[in-house]
GUGUVEX-643042 format. One record per residue (C-alpha): x, y, z. Coordinates in steps of 0.05 Angstrom, whole numbers, plus 5000, padded with zeros to 4 digits. Example, Ala and Ser with C-alpha at 12.3 -4.5 7.8 and 13.67 -1.06 7.14 Angstrom:
BEGIN
524649105156 527349795143 
END
This chain:
BEGIN
718254513876 724354303832 729254873843 734455083794 741654973798 742555673837 736455533881 734455053936 728254823980 726955394027 730755274093 727255094156 724555674201 724856174134 718455904099 713956464072 706056474075 705356334006 697856364000 697857084024 703357223987 700156933920 694157333931 697857943942 702657833886 696957673835 693658283853 699658753841 703958403789 698358473733 699459233737 707259213746 709358683691 707158593624 704257933600 703157663674 700257013674 695056963726 692556263712 699956023735 701455733804 706356043842 712855643862 718455873909 725555683926 730956043969 737456263940 742755903991 748056453994 748457004044 747757054122 743857664127 738057884085 733557244051 732757163978 727856763939 726756513877 718356623859 715756323796 709556383758 709955963702 715956233654 716256833691 721356903751 722657453805 727057493864 724357623927 728258023981 726357984061 730158174124 732857584166 728157214211 727957474282 728358184315 733358674278 736159364291 731159914272 735660194215 738559514189 735359054133 731759654107 727859354047 724160014023 731460334024 733959833981 728559813934 728660553924 736060523915 736060083856 730260503831 735161083830 741960693808 738960223756 737960713704 745061003702 748360293727 744759723693 748459263724 744059353787 737858953778 731359313760 726259313820 719059113801 714659183868 715359403937 710659203994 711659524059 705159144090 708058674140 701558374142 703457994079 709357544099 711157864167 715658424143 716358894081 719558614023 720858733950 720858353883 726058513832 728358233762 731257533761 738457603724 741056903700 748356693713 752756413767 756556673823 763256473857 762956353925 766955833972 770255413911 772355563844 766355353797 766854853737 765455433690 772255713711 776355113735 783655163726 783355613664 788256133683 786956583632 779856623640 781156773720 785757363697 779857613654 774957543709 779157943761 780158483709 772258493697 771758553776 775959143776 773359463720 766259413744 768359763801 771260313761 765060373726 760960393787 764860943816 764961323748 757261443750 756162153757 752162243826 750762973815 747763003745 743362363756 740962613825 744561953859 747462373910 741162493945 741461763976 746961914022 751162494058 758662494026 761062984079 764062654137 762461934106 768161604131 767961874200 760661634212 762460934184 767960844231 764361114293 757660764269 761060104257 765060174330 757760334355 755759664330 760759314360 759259574428 752059434422 753158634394 759058454439 758557804467 765357874510 771558294512 776858314457 782158744470 784958714397 778059034371 779359574416 786459694391 783859684319 777860184331 783160674363 787860634304 782160764255 779761334296 786061644295 787361604225 780861774186 782262154123 780262834106 773562904064 777663264007 781962644000 777562313945 771362623908 765162253933 761761713885 756861153892 759260633943 756560013937 758959834013 759259074003 762659013934 766258343927 766557703877 761057353905 755757963901 757557923824 754157503774 757157183716 754756963650 754956243640 757456293569 762856793585 764956783663 768857423654 762757803636 759058073693 751058073682 749258373752 751758653815 747558453876 745858593947 745359363953 742359414023 748559864042 749360223988 750861013992 755061603968 761761763999 769161543990 770461073935 776260783968 771860424024 769059993959 776259843944 778959684008 773359174022 774058813957 781958773967 779858494038 775057944010 780057773950 786157663994 783157274056 787156734076 783256344129 787155994181 787155264189 783755244259 781455834300 780755964378 774255774413 772755114379 772355454308 772554834257 776154774198 770254844153 767855464185 774455774190 775155634115 769456074099 773756674108 779156364056 778356693987 778556323925 782356813892 788656653927 790256153877 793956213806 791356593752 787857103797 790257793800 794458003857 792458553907 798658973876 795558833807 788259063828 790959713860 795159883802 789059753752 784760223797 789260723799 790760783731 783460733703 781261263760 787461683776 785661573846 791961493901 791560933931 797860993974 793860954037 789560334018 791959954081 786860464126 781060134077 783059494078 784359494157 776459814161 774459324115 776758684159 774159094223 767559174194 766258514165 768658254234 762458684265 757958404215 759157684232 758957944307 752058174297 749857484266 753457124319 749457584374 742557434342 745056684348 747056754423 740657134437 736756584409 733357034349 735856534301 737855784302 741455724242 747255234255 751855574210 752856144254 754955714316 762255884313 762356554282 766156804346 771956494324 771356844254 770957454294 777257384328 781357184264 778457764225 780558254285 787257974287 788358014216 785958744215 791058934272 796358604243 794858994175 794759614212 801259544251 804559314189 801859874144 806760464165 801260994166 
END
């Protein structure tokens, strides 16, 4: 098919069983989607972003949908849980419309080999490794987009999880404790070699876990960053969707703030150890380091002002964020080393892991916490 500007031909090894999928969707979409045209032909493309779950564009005539499925190859039993992500969106979308509306869940692995779901298609663009032409060198626009990013996070955290019943998607008590120990366990299970700095980071985090009472529980997106925001083509400072809800839960809002700050400020070195190429290393370099974008301190101030939260210990959450991202990348690298994926994008991810761990340790040591 001729892909739209934000989608591409499906990558080799990540193809779907189009015929089986088509039969299933024709049978079910007629009862889930108004004015579905059963005479139209299915077309499939792939959205290129992301290193974990796979996302496809499914088109029937003028109607478009987004299909989400787990990555190819073996995955941890509790990871890449499509039914959970579908149910999360079902609960969150009514109270936070920037979360796309889910349409159809398929738990029958016989259709494409794994569970998957369809959600509505939102239109816009995403800022990834380069500043797109829609923004360019417009410094005022960069500032407005920066503010919109913070305000979107504020709005998400303002959703009343008690009256909406959203509190039931997780367990706020002990959230940060479980996060730190859970990600430390994931590190142990995905290690491909010793990394002393990681042991130091984990111990630093364990020794400084904040009390539950420090911050009131909110929705926690758990992967909130600029390239999980879809922006309007006609006004790039307007957010039209927040994407990638796989890890969403309820707990300490500052976990989201710390992660957003970490991605916003990542520098990315010119060359890492172990053969990490300049191109691979630059994937950790945020586009928001340039002129016009809000600084780390400005983001903290705007979030504090709009929420009343105390961010004096935000360095803990930023350190945890870099640690968590390092573990996520290590898990992907582990799958590559084990031959569970052959995607060459992952070949030098061990260098990115070391870079992030060094940054986490440096941030921890300089924090004064």
